N, C-alpha and C positions, 0 to 999 in steps of 0.2 A: 504607428498601428498599421496602416494600410500597406505599408511595404511588408510586413511580416505574414499578412493576409494572403497578398502574391508568391511568397516563398513556397506557402502552405502548397497552394494550388500549384506551383510545379513541381514540388518533391512530390506530388499525389500522382501527379501526368506523367512524373520518369517512372516513378514503381509500378501503375499501371502498363507503361510499354515495356518495361522490362519482365512482369510477371505473363504477358500477352505472348511476348514472345516464347515464355519457357514451359507454359503450357499448351503453346501451338504444340513446339517441339516433342514435350511428352506425350501430347495426344496422337503426332504424327509416327511414332515409335510404334506404336499397337495398330494404327492403319495401315493396310495393305497397298490401297490406292494413295498413299501419300508419299513424295519422291521424298527423302530426307536428303538427297545430295542435292538438288536444288535448295533446300531449306537450309543447310549447312552454308553452301555459297551464300546465299541470303545474307545470312548472321554475320557469317565472316566478315561480309564487304561494310556490315555496320558495325561492327566489335568496336573501332576506336570512337567512335560517337558514344556508344554504351557504357563504356570505360568514362569519358569526359562527362555522362550523366550522373555516374555513380560518386567520380570524385567531386564534382559540385554540390552535391548532397551532403559529403563528409566535411568539406572545407567550411559549405554556409555553415551547418552543425558548431565547427570548431568555433569561428568567427562570433558567431551568436553566444556560446558559453564563454569566450575570452573577454566578451564585451559587458555581459554580465559579472563577470569576476568569478566565476565558479571554476 
């Protein structure tokens, strides 16, 4: 039971990171003083990590469904 609670927290943190990045970029599109080139460079440097976070959510969900027999 304890393990499932930790996975839920990790999933929520991952989704918060991705949503924060998305909404920062979305807001930056409309703000004149926001340097989108620097933000794009920042996001591109972490693209591999974002991909791994998304894949880990999917793999974790698949493993838990496989164990449950769904």
